[in-house]
mmCIF file of the C-alpha atoms, coordinates in Angstrom:
data_MODEL
# 
_entry.id   MODEL 
# 
loop_
_atom_site.group_PDB 
_atom_site.id 
_atom_site.type_symbol 
_atom_site.label_atom_id 
_atom_site.label_alt_id 
_atom_site.label_comp_id 
_atom_site.label_asym_id 
_atom_site.label_entity_id 
_atom_site.label_seq_id 
_atom_site.pdbx_PDB_ins_code 
_atom_site.Cartn_x 
_atom_site.Cartn_y 
_atom_site.Cartn_z 
_atom_site.occupancy 
_atom_site.B_iso_or_equiv 
_atom_site.pdbx_formal_charge 
_atom_site.auth_seq_id 
_atom_site.auth_comp_id 
_atom_site.auth_asym_id 
_atom_site.auth_atom_id 
_atom_site.pdbx_PDB_model_num 
ATOM 1   C CA . MET A 1 1   ? 34.497  5.441   -17.585 1.00 0.00 ? 1   MET A CA 1 
ATOM 2   C CA . LYS A 1 2   ? 35.427  6.307   -13.994 1.00 0.00 ? 2   LYS A CA 1 
ATOM 3   C CA . LYS A 1 3   ? 32.179  8.246   -13.602 1.00 0.00 ? 3   LYS A CA 1 
ATOM 4   C CA . ILE A 1 4   ? 30.176  5.246   -14.816 1.00 0.00 ? 4   ILE A CA 1 
ATOM 5   C CA . LEU A 1 5   ? 31.956  2.892   -12.402 1.00 0.00 ? 5   LEU A CA 1 
ATOM 6   C CA . LEU A 1 6   ? 31.415  5.335   -9.543  1.00 0.00 ? 6   LEU A CA 1 
ATOM 7   C CA . SER A 1 7   ? 27.696  5.533   -10.357 1.00 0.00 ? 7   SER A CA 1 
ATOM 8   C CA . ILE A 1 8   ? 27.441  1.737   -10.362 1.00 0.00 ? 8   ILE A CA 1 
ATOM 9   C CA . ILE A 1 9   ? 29.235  1.486   -7.001  1.00 0.00 ? 9   ILE A CA 1 
ATOM 10  C CA . ILE A 1 10  ? 26.959  4.119   -5.459  1.00 0.00 ? 10  ILE A CA 1 
ATOM 11  C CA . ALA A 1 11  ? 23.848  2.333   -6.783  1.00 0.00 ? 11  ALA A CA 1 
ATOM 12  C CA . ILE A 1 12  ? 25.009  -1.034  -5.395  1.00 0.00 ? 12  ILE A CA 1 
ATOM 13  C CA . ALA A 1 13  ? 25.792  0.562   -2.030  1.00 0.00 ? 13  ALA A CA 1 
ATOM 14  C CA . ALA A 1 14  ? 22.330  2.142   -1.893  1.00 0.00 ? 14  ALA A CA 1 
ATOM 15  C CA . ILE A 1 15  ? 20.644  -1.202  -2.622  1.00 0.00 ? 15  ILE A CA 1 
ATOM 16  C CA . ALA A 1 16  ? 22.765  -2.947  0.003   1.00 0.00 ? 16  ALA A CA 1 
ATOM 17  C CA . SER A 1 17  ? 21.955  -0.242  2.547   1.00 0.00 ? 17  SER A CA 1 
ATOM 18  C CA . ALA A 1 18  ? 18.206  -0.523  1.892   1.00 0.00 ? 18  ALA A CA 1 
ATOM 19  C CA . SER A 1 19  ? 18.361  -4.304  2.271   1.00 0.00 ? 19  SER A CA 1 
ATOM 20  C CA . ALA A 1 20  ? 20.361  -4.058  5.483   1.00 0.00 ? 20  ALA A CA 1 
ATOM 21  C CA . GLN A 1 21  ? 17.753  -1.768  7.008   1.00 0.00 ? 21  GLN A CA 1 
ATOM 22  C CA . CYS A 1 22  ? 15.146  -4.515  6.624   1.00 0.00 ? 22  CYS A CA 1 
ATOM 23  C CA . THR A 1 23  ? 17.105  -7.367  8.211   1.00 0.00 ? 23  THR A CA 1 
ATOM 24  C CA . GLY A 1 24  ? 17.113  -8.570  11.814  1.00 0.00 ? 24  GLY A CA 1 
ATOM 25  C CA . LYS A 1 25  ? 13.643  -8.501  13.373  1.00 0.00 ? 25  LYS A CA 1 
ATOM 26  C CA . LYS A 1 26  ? 10.711  -9.463  11.178  1.00 0.00 ? 26  LYS A CA 1 
ATOM 27  C CA . SER A 1 27  ? 10.161  -6.445  8.967   1.00 0.00 ? 27  SER A CA 1 
ATOM 28  C CA . VAL A 1 28  ? 7.006   -5.014  7.433   1.00 0.00 ? 28  VAL A CA 1 
ATOM 29  C CA . THR A 1 29  ? 6.451   -2.838  4.386   1.00 0.00 ? 29  THR A CA 1 
ATOM 30  C CA . ILE A 1 30  ? 3.299   -0.775  3.987   1.00 0.00 ? 30  ILE A CA 1 
ATOM 31  C CA . PHE A 1 31  ? 2.212   -0.121  0.405   1.00 0.00 ? 31  PHE A CA 1 
ATOM 32  C CA . GLY A 1 32  ? -0.691  2.247   0.622   1.00 0.00 ? 32  GLY A CA 1 
ATOM 33  C CA . ASP A 1 33  ? -2.537  5.490   0.049   1.00 0.00 ? 33  ASP A CA 1 
ATOM 34  C CA . SER A 1 34  ? -3.553  8.318   2.399   1.00 0.00 ? 34  SER A CA 1 
ATOM 35  C CA . TYR A 1 35  ? -4.871  5.909   5.037   1.00 0.00 ? 35  TYR A CA 1 
ATOM 36  C CA . SER A 1 36  ? -1.315  4.744   5.756   1.00 0.00 ? 36  SER A CA 1 
ATOM 37  C CA . THR A 1 37  ? 0.531   8.053   5.467   1.00 0.00 ? 37  THR A CA 1 
ATOM 38  C CA . PHE A 1 38  ? 1.983   10.165  8.248   1.00 0.00 ? 38  PHE A CA 1 
ATOM 39  C CA . GLU A 1 39  ? 4.236   13.138  7.663   1.00 0.00 ? 39  GLU A CA 1 
ATOM 40  C CA . GLY A 1 40  ? 7.892   12.223  8.193   1.00 0.00 ? 40  GLY A CA 1 
ATOM 41  C CA . PHE A 1 41  ? 7.252   8.474   8.043   1.00 0.00 ? 41  PHE A CA 1 
ATOM 42  C CA . ILE A 1 42  ? 6.928   7.932   4.289   1.00 0.00 ? 42  ILE A CA 1 
ATOM 43  C CA . THR A 1 43  ? 9.519   6.661   1.815   1.00 0.00 ? 43  THR A CA 1 
ATOM 44  C CA . PRO A 1 44  ? 10.307  8.450   -0.404  1.00 0.00 ? 44  PRO A CA 1 
ATOM 45  C CA . ASP A 1 45  ? 9.614   11.674  1.448   1.00 0.00 ? 45  ASP A CA 1 
ATOM 46  C CA . THR A 1 46  ? 8.374   13.277  -1.770  1.00 0.00 ? 46  THR A CA 1 
ATOM 47  C CA . ASN A 1 47  ? 5.167   11.210  -1.461  1.00 0.00 ? 47  ASN A CA 1 
ATOM 48  C CA . GLU A 1 48  ? 2.244   13.332  -0.303  1.00 0.00 ? 48  GLU A CA 1 
ATOM 49  C CA . SER A 1 49  ? 0.841   12.786  3.188   1.00 0.00 ? 49  SER A CA 1 
ATOM 50  C CA . TRP A 1 50  ? -2.685  13.202  4.548   1.00 0.00 ? 50  TRP A CA 1 
ATOM 51  C CA . TYR A 1 51  ? -2.002  12.790  8.274   1.00 0.00 ? 51  TYR A CA 1 
ATOM 52  C CA . PHE A 1 52  ? 0.111   15.383  10.106  1.00 0.00 ? 52  PHE A CA 1 
ATOM 53  C CA . SER A 1 53  ? 1.176   16.135  13.694  1.00 0.00 ? 53  SER A CA 1 
ATOM 54  C CA . ASP A 1 54  ? 0.317   19.857  13.588  1.00 0.00 ? 54  ASP A CA 1 
ATOM 55  C CA . HIS A 1 55  ? -3.496  19.495  13.615  1.00 0.00 ? 55  HIS A CA 1 
ATOM 56  C CA . ARG A 1 56  ? -3.567  20.612  9.969   1.00 0.00 ? 56  ARG A CA 1 
ATOM 57  C CA . ILE A 1 57  ? -6.479  18.267  9.299   1.00 0.00 ? 57  ILE A CA 1 
ATOM 58  C CA . LYS A 1 58  ? -9.125  19.880  11.478  1.00 0.00 ? 58  LYS A CA 1 
ATOM 59  C CA . ASN A 1 59  ? -11.856 17.299  10.884  1.00 0.00 ? 59  ASN A CA 1 
ATOM 60  C CA . ASN A 1 60  ? -9.836  14.180  11.792  1.00 0.00 ? 60  ASN A CA 1 
ATOM 61  C CA . ASN A 1 61  ? -8.428  13.472  15.263  1.00 0.00 ? 61  ASN A CA 1 
ATOM 62  C CA . VAL A 1 62  ? -5.359  11.413  14.261  1.00 0.00 ? 62  VAL A CA 1 
ATOM 63  C CA . ASP A 1 63  ? -2.298  13.589  14.951  1.00 0.00 ? 63  ASP A CA 1 
ATOM 64  C CA . LYS A 1 64  ? 0.335   11.149  16.258  1.00 0.00 ? 64  LYS A CA 1 
ATOM 65  C CA . VAL A 1 65  ? 2.141   8.480   14.269  1.00 0.00 ? 65  VAL A CA 1 
ATOM 66  C CA . GLU A 1 66  ? 1.571   6.073   17.158  1.00 0.00 ? 66  GLU A CA 1 
ATOM 67  C CA . GLN A 1 67  ? -2.156  6.286   16.384  1.00 0.00 ? 67  GLN A CA 1 
ATOM 68  C CA . THR A 1 68  ? -1.783  4.933   12.838  1.00 0.00 ? 68  THR A CA 1 
ATOM 69  C CA . TRP A 1 69  ? -2.951  1.381   12.245  1.00 0.00 ? 69  TRP A CA 1 
ATOM 70  C CA . TRP A 1 70  ? 0.424   0.174   11.028  1.00 0.00 ? 70  TRP A CA 1 
ATOM 71  C CA . HIS A 1 71  ? 2.392   1.660   13.929  1.00 0.00 ? 71  HIS A CA 1 
ATOM 72  C CA . GLN A 1 72  ? 0.025   0.054   16.430  1.00 0.00 ? 72  GLN A CA 1 
ATOM 73  C CA . TYR A 1 73  ? 0.214   -3.328  14.721  1.00 0.00 ? 73  TYR A CA 1 
ATOM 74  C CA . ILE A 1 74  ? 3.975   -3.446  14.178  1.00 0.00 ? 74  ILE A CA 1 
ATOM 75  C CA . THR A 1 75  ? 4.652   -2.240  17.739  1.00 0.00 ? 75  THR A CA 1 
ATOM 76  C CA . LYS A 1 76  ? 2.337   -4.873  19.214  1.00 0.00 ? 76  LYS A CA 1 
ATOM 77  C CA . LYS A 1 77  ? 4.087   -7.643  17.276  1.00 0.00 ? 77  LYS A CA 1 
ATOM 78  C CA . GLY A 1 78  ? 7.562   -6.420  18.233  1.00 0.00 ? 78  GLY A CA 1 
ATOM 79  C CA . TRP A 1 79  ? 8.504   -6.164  14.564  1.00 0.00 ? 79  TRP A CA 1 
ATOM 80  C CA . LYS A 1 80  ? 9.977   -3.229  12.664  1.00 0.00 ? 80  LYS A CA 1 
ATOM 81  C CA . LEU A 1 81  ? 9.012   -1.048  9.753   1.00 0.00 ? 81  LEU A CA 1 
ATOM 82  C CA . CYS A 1 82  ? 11.017  -1.678  6.605   1.00 0.00 ? 82  CYS A CA 1 
ATOM 83  C CA . THR A 1 83  ? 9.380   0.837   4.254   1.00 0.00 ? 83  THR A CA 1 
ATOM 84  C CA . ASN A 1 84  ? 6.177   2.822   4.236   1.00 0.00 ? 84  ASN A CA 1 
ATOM 85  C CA . ASN A 1 85  ? 5.629   3.648   0.572   1.00 0.00 ? 85  ASN A CA 1 
ATOM 86  C CA . SER A 1 86  ? 2.241   5.267   0.960   1.00 0.00 ? 86  SER A CA 1 
ATOM 87  C CA . TYR A 1 87  ? 1.042   8.192   -1.129  1.00 0.00 ? 87  TYR A CA 1 
ATOM 88  C CA . SER A 1 88  ? -2.057  10.274  -0.470  1.00 0.00 ? 88  SER A CA 1 
ATOM 89  C CA . GLY A 1 89  ? -4.537  10.161  -3.328  1.00 0.00 ? 89  GLY A CA 1 
ATOM 90  C CA . SER A 1 90  ? -2.768  7.314   -5.107  1.00 0.00 ? 90  SER A CA 1 
ATOM 91  C CA . THR A 1 91  ? -4.687  4.992   -7.385  1.00 0.00 ? 91  THR A CA 1 
ATOM 92  C CA . VAL A 1 92  ? -3.889  1.493   -8.608  1.00 0.00 ? 92  VAL A CA 1 
ATOM 93  C CA . SER A 1 93  ? -4.775  2.564   -12.130 1.00 0.00 ? 93  SER A CA 1 
ATOM 94  C CA . SER A 1 94  ? -3.348  5.666   -13.813 1.00 0.00 ? 94  SER A CA 1 
ATOM 95  C CA . SER A 1 95  ? -6.736  7.418   -13.758 1.00 0.00 ? 95  SER A CA 1 
ATOM 96  C CA . GLY A 1 96  ? -6.813  10.182  -11.171 1.00 0.00 ? 96  GLY A CA 1 
ATOM 97  C CA . TYR A 1 97  ? -9.094  12.905  -9.902  1.00 0.00 ? 97  TYR A CA 1 
ATOM 98  C CA . ARG A 1 98  ? -10.293 15.608  -12.313 1.00 0.00 ? 98  ARG A CA 1 
ATOM 99  C CA . GLY A 1 99  ? -9.252  13.362  -15.206 1.00 0.00 ? 99  GLY A CA 1 
ATOM 100 C CA . GLU A 1 100 ? -5.559  13.785  -14.368 1.00 0.00 ? 100 GLU A CA 1 
ATOM 101 C CA . ASP A 1 101 ? -2.905  11.207  -15.258 1.00 0.00 ? 101 ASP A CA 1 
ATOM 102 C CA . TYR A 1 102 ? -1.855  9.627   -11.944 1.00 0.00 ? 102 TYR A CA 1 
ATOM 103 C CA . THR A 1 103 ? 0.821   7.382   -13.420 1.00 0.00 ? 103 THR A CA 1 
ATOM 104 C CA . PRO A 1 104 ? 3.644   8.927   -11.307 1.00 0.00 ? 104 PRO A CA 1 
ATOM 105 C CA . ARG A 1 105 ? 1.870   8.134   -8.023  1.00 0.00 ? 105 ARG A CA 1 
ATOM 106 C CA . SER A 1 106 ? 0.078   4.945   -9.062  1.00 0.00 ? 106 SER A CA 1 
ATOM 107 C CA . PHE A 1 107 ? 0.672   1.677   -7.254  1.00 0.00 ? 107 PHE A CA 1 
ATOM 108 C CA . VAL A 1 108 ? 1.881   0.102   -10.501 1.00 0.00 ? 108 VAL A CA 1 
ATOM 109 C CA . THR A 1 109 ? 4.618   2.734   -10.790 1.00 0.00 ? 109 THR A CA 1 
ATOM 110 C CA . ARG A 1 110 ? 5.702   2.418   -7.131  1.00 0.00 ? 110 ARG A CA 1 
ATOM 111 C CA . MET A 1 111 ? 5.592   -1.376  -6.741  1.00 0.00 ? 111 MET A CA 1 
ATOM 112 C CA . ASP A 1 112 ? 9.360   -1.948  -7.068  1.00 0.00 ? 112 ASP A CA 1 
ATOM 113 C CA . ASN A 1 113 ? 10.246  0.456   -4.259  1.00 0.00 ? 113 ASN A CA 1 
ATOM 114 C CA . LEU A 1 114 ? 9.204   -1.573  -1.230  1.00 0.00 ? 114 LEU A CA 1 
ATOM 115 C CA . GLY A 1 115 ? 12.530  -2.572  0.280   1.00 0.00 ? 115 GLY A CA 1 
ATOM 116 C CA . ASN A 1 116 ? 13.340  -6.133  1.316   1.00 0.00 ? 116 ASN A CA 1 
ATOM 117 C CA . PRO A 1 117 ? 10.692  -7.018  3.926   1.00 0.00 ? 117 PRO A CA 1 
ATOM 118 C CA . ASP A 1 118 ? 9.278   -10.224 5.348   1.00 0.00 ? 118 ASP A CA 1 
ATOM 119 C CA . ILE A 1 119 ? 5.680   -9.002  5.022   1.00 0.00 ? 119 ILE A CA 1 
ATOM 120 C CA . ILE A 1 120 ? 3.956   -6.543  2.675   1.00 0.00 ? 120 ILE A CA 1 
ATOM 121 C CA . PHE A 1 121 ? 0.536   -5.056  3.345   1.00 0.00 ? 121 PHE A CA 1 
ATOM 122 C CA . ILE A 1 122 ? -1.118  -3.616  0.244   1.00 0.00 ? 122 ILE A CA 1 
ATOM 123 C CA . PHE A 1 123 ? -3.804  -1.104  1.228   1.00 0.00 ? 123 PHE A CA 1 
ATOM 124 C CA . ALA A 1 124 ? -5.187  0.069   -2.108  1.00 0.00 ? 124 ALA A CA 1 
ATOM 125 C CA . GLY A 1 125 ? -8.324  0.730   -4.117  1.00 0.00 ? 125 GLY A CA 1 
ATOM 126 C CA . THR A 1 126 ? -9.953  3.486   -2.079  1.00 0.00 ? 126 THR A CA 1 
ATOM 127 C CA . ASN A 1 127 ? -9.096  6.282   -4.492  1.00 0.00 ? 127 ASN A CA 1 
ATOM 128 C CA . ASP A 1 128 ? -9.953  4.105   -7.484  1.00 0.00 ? 128 ASP A CA 1 
ATOM 129 C CA . SER A 1 129 ? -13.388 3.779   -5.905  1.00 0.00 ? 129 SER A CA 1 
ATOM 130 C CA . TRP A 1 130 ? -13.666 7.501   -5.197  1.00 0.00 ? 130 TRP A CA 1 
ATOM 131 C CA . VAL A 1 131 ? -12.317 8.896   -8.530  1.00 0.00 ? 131 VAL A CA 1 
ATOM 132 C CA . PRO A 1 132 ? -14.061 6.731   -9.875  1.00 0.00 ? 132 PRO A CA 1 
ATOM 133 C CA . SER A 1 133 ? -11.525 4.920   -12.057 1.00 0.00 ? 133 SER A CA 1 
ATOM 134 C CA . PRO A 1 134 ? -12.812 2.848   -14.985 1.00 0.00 ? 134 PRO A CA 1 
ATOM 135 C CA . ILE A 1 135 ? -13.188 -0.778  -13.907 1.00 0.00 ? 135 ILE A CA 1 
ATOM 136 C CA . GLY A 1 136 ? -12.067 -2.389  -17.163 1.00 0.00 ? 136 GLY A CA 1 
ATOM 137 C CA . GLU A 1 137 ? -11.840 -6.101  -17.927 1.00 0.00 ? 137 GLU A CA 1 
ATOM 138 C CA . TYR A 1 138 ? -9.927  -8.907  -16.248 1.00 0.00 ? 138 TYR A CA 1 
ATOM 139 C CA . LYS A 1 139 ? -6.661  -9.227  -18.150 1.00 0.00 ? 139 LYS A CA 1 
ATOM 140 C CA . TYR A 1 140 ? -3.747  -11.341 -16.986 1.00 0.00 ? 140 TYR A CA 1 
ATOM 141 C CA . ASN A 1 141 ? -0.951  -10.444 -19.393 1.00 0.00 ? 141 ASN A CA 1 
ATOM 142 C CA . GLY A 1 142 ? 0.031   -8.125  -22.243 1.00 0.00 ? 142 GLY A CA 1 
ATOM 143 C CA . TRP A 1 143 ? -1.086  -4.964  -20.440 1.00 0.00 ? 143 TRP A CA 1 
ATOM 144 C CA . THR A 1 144 ? -0.958  -1.763  -22.461 1.00 0.00 ? 144 THR A CA 1 
ATOM 145 C CA . THR A 1 145 ? -0.807  1.868   -21.348 1.00 0.00 ? 145 THR A CA 1 
ATOM 146 C CA . GLU A 1 146 ? -4.489  2.123   -22.237 1.00 0.00 ? 146 GLU A CA 1 
ATOM 147 C CA . ASP A 1 147 ? -5.280  -0.959  -20.105 1.00 0.00 ? 147 ASP A CA 1 
ATOM 148 C CA . LEU A 1 148 ? -3.603  0.654   -17.108 1.00 0.00 ? 148 LEU A CA 1 
ATOM 149 C CA . LYS A 1 149 ? -6.144  3.469   -17.081 1.00 0.00 ? 149 LYS A CA 1 
ATOM 150 C CA . SER A 1 150 ? -8.577  0.891   -15.642 1.00 0.00 ? 150 SER A CA 1 
ATOM 151 C CA . PHE A 1 151 ? -8.635  -0.791  -12.250 1.00 0.00 ? 151 PHE A CA 1 
ATOM 152 C CA . ARG A 1 152 ? -8.833  -4.502  -13.060 1.00 0.00 ? 152 ARG A CA 1 
ATOM 153 C CA . PRO A 1 153 ? -5.938  -4.758  -15.525 1.00 0.00 ? 153 PRO A CA 1 
ATOM 154 C CA . SER A 1 154 ? -3.818  -2.453  -13.342 1.00 0.00 ? 154 SER A CA 1 
ATOM 155 C CA . LEU A 1 155 ? -4.427  -4.541  -10.233 1.00 0.00 ? 155 LEU A CA 1 
ATOM 156 C CA . ALA A 1 156 ? -3.692  -7.723  -12.190 1.00 0.00 ? 156 ALA A CA 1 
ATOM 157 C CA . LYS A 1 157 ? -0.388  -6.306  -13.432 1.00 0.00 ? 157 LYS A CA 1 
ATOM 158 C CA . MET A 1 158 ? 0.555   -5.187  -9.920  1.00 0.00 ? 158 MET A CA 1 
ATOM 159 C CA . LEU A 1 159 ? -0.246  -8.508  -8.244  1.00 0.00 ? 159 LEU A CA 1 
ATOM 160 C CA . ASP A 1 160 ? 1.383   -10.502 -11.034 1.00 0.00 ? 160 ASP A CA 1 
ATOM 161 C CA . HIS A 1 161 ? 4.589   -8.504  -10.687 1.00 0.00 ? 161 HIS A CA 1 
ATOM 162 C CA . MET A 1 162 ? 4.678   -8.385  -6.901  1.00 0.00 ? 162 MET A CA 1 
ATOM 163 C CA . THR A 1 163 ? 4.123   -12.103 -6.371  1.00 0.00 ? 163 THR A CA 1 
ATOM 164 C CA . LYS A 1 164 ? 7.085   -12.742 -8.689  1.00 0.00 ? 164 LYS A CA 1 
ATOM 165 C CA . ARG A 1 165 ? 9.270   -9.866  -7.505  1.00 0.00 ? 165 ARG A CA 1 
ATOM 166 C CA . TYR A 1 166 ? 8.918   -10.455 -3.756  1.00 0.00 ? 166 TYR A CA 1 
ATOM 167 C CA . LEU A 1 167 ? 9.540   -14.203 -3.558  1.00 0.00 ? 167 LEU A CA 1 
ATOM 168 C CA . GLY A 1 168 ? 9.206   -15.686 -0.087  1.00 0.00 ? 168 GLY A CA 1 
ATOM 169 C CA . VAL A 1 169 ? 7.472   -12.556 1.206   1.00 0.00 ? 169 VAL A CA 1 
ATOM 170 C CA . GLU A 1 170 ? 4.052   -12.752 2.871   1.00 0.00 ? 170 GLU A CA 1 
ATOM 171 C CA . ILE A 1 171 ? 1.739   -10.429 0.929   1.00 0.00 ? 171 ILE A CA 1 
ATOM 172 C CA . TYR A 1 172 ? -1.679  -9.396  2.237   1.00 0.00 ? 172 TYR A CA 1 
ATOM 173 C CA . TYR A 1 173 ? -4.243  -7.121  0.645   1.00 0.00 ? 173 TYR A CA 1 
ATOM 174 C CA . ILE A 1 174 ? -6.263  -4.866  2.981   1.00 0.00 ? 174 ILE A CA 1 
ATOM 175 C CA . LEU A 1 175 ? -9.647  -4.050  1.442   1.00 0.00 ? 175 LEU A CA 1 
ATOM 176 C CA . ASN A 1 176 ? -11.263 -0.894  2.776   1.00 0.00 ? 176 ASN A CA 1 
ATOM 177 C CA . SER A 1 177 ? -14.912 -0.804  3.837   1.00 0.00 ? 177 SER A CA 1 
ATOM 178 C CA . GLU A 1 178 ? -17.563 1.226   1.983   1.00 0.00 ? 178 GLU A CA 1 
ATOM 179 C CA . LEU A 1 179 ? -16.071 0.902   -1.494  1.00 0.00 ? 179 LEU A CA 1 
ATOM 180 C CA . ARG A 1 180 ? -17.934 0.399   -4.773  1.00 0.00 ? 180 ARG A CA 1 
ATOM 181 C CA . PRO A 1 181 ? -19.140 -3.216  -5.138  1.00 0.00 ? 181 PRO A CA 1 
ATOM 182 C CA . GLU A 1 182 ? -17.231 -3.661  -8.410  1.00 0.00 ? 182 GLU A CA 1 
ATOM 183 C CA . ILE A 1 183 ? -13.986 -2.652  -6.677  1.00 0.00 ? 183 ILE A CA 1 
ATOM 184 C CA . ASN A 1 184 ? -14.606 -5.214  -3.925  1.00 0.00 ? 184 ASN A CA 1 
ATOM 185 C CA . GLU A 1 185 ? -15.450 -7.925  -6.447  1.00 0.00 ? 185 GLU A CA 1 
ATOM 186 C CA . SER A 1 186 ? -12.350 -7.142  -8.512  1.00 0.00 ? 186 SER A CA 1 
ATOM 187 C CA . VAL A 1 187 ? -10.001 -7.255  -5.523  1.00 0.00 ? 187 VAL A CA 1 
ATOM 188 C CA . ILE A 1 188 ? -11.387 -10.551 -4.264  1.00 0.00 ? 188 ILE A CA 1 
ATOM 189 C CA . THR A 1 189 ? -11.314 -12.151 -7.722  1.00 0.00 ? 189 THR A CA 1 
ATOM 190 C CA . LEU A 1 190 ? -7.796  -11.024 -8.604  1.00 0.00 ? 190 LEU A CA 1 
ATOM 191 C CA . CYS A 1 191 ? -6.280  -11.721 -5.205  1.00 0.00 ? 191 CYS A CA 1 
ATOM 192 C CA . LYS A 1 192 ? -7.716  -15.240 -5.335  1.00 0.00 ? 192 LYS A CA 1 
ATOM 193 C CA . HIS A 1 193 ? -6.156  -15.715 -8.776  1.00 0.00 ? 193 HIS A CA 1 
ATOM 194 C CA . TYR A 1 194 ? -2.726  -14.650 -7.512  1.00 0.00 ? 194 TYR A CA 1 
ATOM 195 C CA . GLY A 1 195 ? -2.966  -16.350 -4.121  1.00 0.00 ? 195 GLY A CA 1 
ATOM 196 C CA . VAL A 1 196 ? -2.955  -13.137 -2.063  1.00 0.00 ? 196 VAL A CA 1 
ATOM 197 C CA . PRO A 1 197 ? -5.079  -13.225 1.121   1.00 0.00 ? 197 PRO A CA 1 
ATOM 198 C CA . VAL A 1 198 ? -7.621  -10.410 1.462   1.00 0.00 ? 198 VAL A CA 1 
ATOM 199 C CA . ILE A 1 199 ? -8.354  -8.727  4.789   1.00 0.00 ? 199 ILE A CA 1 
ATOM 200 C CA . GLU A 1 200 ? -11.873 -7.324  4.370   1.00 0.00 ? 200 GLU A CA 1 
ATOM 201 C CA . LEU A 1 201 ? -12.327 -4.438  6.795   1.00 0.00 ? 201 LEU A CA 1 
ATOM 202 C CA . HIS A 1 202 ? -15.648 -3.679  8.442   1.00 0.00 ? 202 HIS A CA 1 
ATOM 203 C CA . ASP A 1 203 ? -17.055 -1.133  10.887  1.00 0.00 ? 203 ASP A CA 1 
ATOM 204 C CA . ILE A 1 204 ? -14.194 1.355   10.523  1.00 0.00 ? 204 ILE A CA 1 
ATOM 205 C CA . GLU A 1 205 ? -14.982 4.752   12.047  1.00 0.00 ? 205 GLU A CA 1 
ATOM 206 C CA . LYS A 1 206 ? -13.981 7.555   9.679   1.00 0.00 ? 206 LYS A CA 1 
ATOM 207 C CA . GLN A 1 207 ? -13.734 11.325  9.843   1.00 0.00 ? 207 GLN A CA 1 
ATOM 208 C CA . ALA A 1 208 ? -13.510 13.205  6.533   1.00 0.00 ? 208 ALA A CA 1 
ATOM 209 C CA . GLY A 1 209 ? -13.517 9.825   4.818   1.00 0.00 ? 209 GLY A CA 1 
ATOM 210 C CA . HIS A 1 210 ? -10.362 8.690   6.646   1.00 0.00 ? 210 HIS A CA 1 
ATOM 211 C CA . PRO A 1 211 ? -9.897  6.494   9.732   1.00 0.00 ? 211 PRO A CA 1 
ATOM 212 C CA . SER A 1 212 ? -10.190 8.305   13.039  1.00 0.00 ? 212 SER A CA 1 
ATOM 213 C CA . ILE A 1 213 ? -8.256  7.207   16.131  1.00 0.00 ? 213 ILE A CA 1 
ATOM 214 C CA . ALA A 1 214 ? -10.961 4.596   16.756  1.00 0.00 ? 214 ALA A CA 1 
ATOM 215 C CA . GLY A 1 215 ? -10.898 3.590   13.093  1.00 0.00 ? 215 GLY A CA 1 
ATOM 216 C CA . MET A 1 216 ? -7.131  3.131   13.128  1.00 0.00 ? 216 MET A CA 1 
ATOM 217 C CA . LYS A 1 217 ? -7.392  0.942   16.203  1.00 0.00 ? 217 LYS A CA 1 
ATOM 218 C CA . ALA A 1 218 ? -10.063 -1.184  14.536  1.00 0.00 ? 218 ALA A CA 1 
ATOM 219 C CA . ILE A 1 219 ? -7.903  -1.649  11.424  1.00 0.00 ? 219 ILE A CA 1 
ATOM 220 C CA . ALA A 1 220 ? -4.908  -2.719  13.525  1.00 0.00 ? 220 ALA A CA 1 
ATOM 221 C CA . GLU A 1 221 ? -7.048  -5.213  15.446  1.00 0.00 ? 221 GLU A CA 1 
ATOM 222 C CA . GLN A 1 222 ? -8.671  -6.668  12.324  1.00 0.00 ? 222 GLN A CA 1 
ATOM 223 C CA . VAL A 1 223 ? -5.328  -7.016  10.540  1.00 0.00 ? 223 VAL A CA 1 
ATOM 224 C CA . ASP A 1 224 ? -3.821  -8.711  13.587  1.00 0.00 ? 224 ASP A CA 1 
ATOM 225 C CA . ALA A 1 225 ? -6.743  -11.114 13.967  1.00 0.00 ? 225 ALA A CA 1 
ATOM 226 C CA . PHE A 1 226 ? -6.742  -12.053 10.280  1.00 0.00 ? 226 PHE A CA 1 
ATOM 227 C CA . VAL A 1 227 ? -2.993  -12.635 9.997   1.00 0.00 ? 227 VAL A CA 1 
ATOM 228 C CA . THR A 1 228 ? -2.918  -14.643 13.228  1.00 0.00 ? 228 THR A CA 1 
ATOM 229 C CA . ASN A 1 229 ? -5.809  -16.859 12.147  1.00 0.00 ? 229 ASN A CA 1 
ATOM 230 C CA . TYR A 1 230 ? -4.418  -17.227 8.625   1.00 0.00 ? 230 TYR A CA 1 
ATOM 231 C CA . ASN A 1 231 ? -1.059  -18.424 9.880   1.00 0.00 ? 231 ASN A CA 1 
ATOM 232 C CA . ASN A 1 232 ? -2.634  -20.820 12.383  1.00 0.00 ? 232 ASN A CA 1 
ATOM 233 C CA . LYS A 1 233 ? -4.660  -22.698 9.767   1.00 0.00 ? 233 LYS A CA 1 
# 
């Protein structure tokens, strides 16, 4: 009995600590894939990164966390990072590369671990486009494990849950450029259904399929412009 009580106390303390870390200044959570990773700046640290500081990625020039789009944007606004739950290679659906089951790293699996922020930026869909994941049908409830192998029902489940789970939080969806048309259409349709604004990126310079320093700067600027205009309507 004492062990059970101790476990409960530890769990409550952990939740309280996570919440406390996201209070004070306006806080931002990044919920993304490789585009938003940087080694040492991901929660949990078991998530895989794509960007590193040791020049490991020879064909991309981003090697400082300050060059990432989210660091530039948050710094400019004078806000703070609550959580960066980004995971290289992650898909919204459970369908991964080489036919692997990506359930453990999928956005649907990770969507409860985003802290207690004021703003959440979802940057998803790139790997679903690249895999390519099955598109599936629009489905707004009763999702099955089989449904979640496809993009549309998985995205619907994620947005449905997040808009209910993170009440009072500003949620924006960042839609990458150069994705499959059916991915773009699905994101726009589902985000409209759930009332989530979509930031449609354009003219993003990429190296090895990922934003370069110039590409990161462009993302930060486009996110800033969209959010500013959206809130001034």
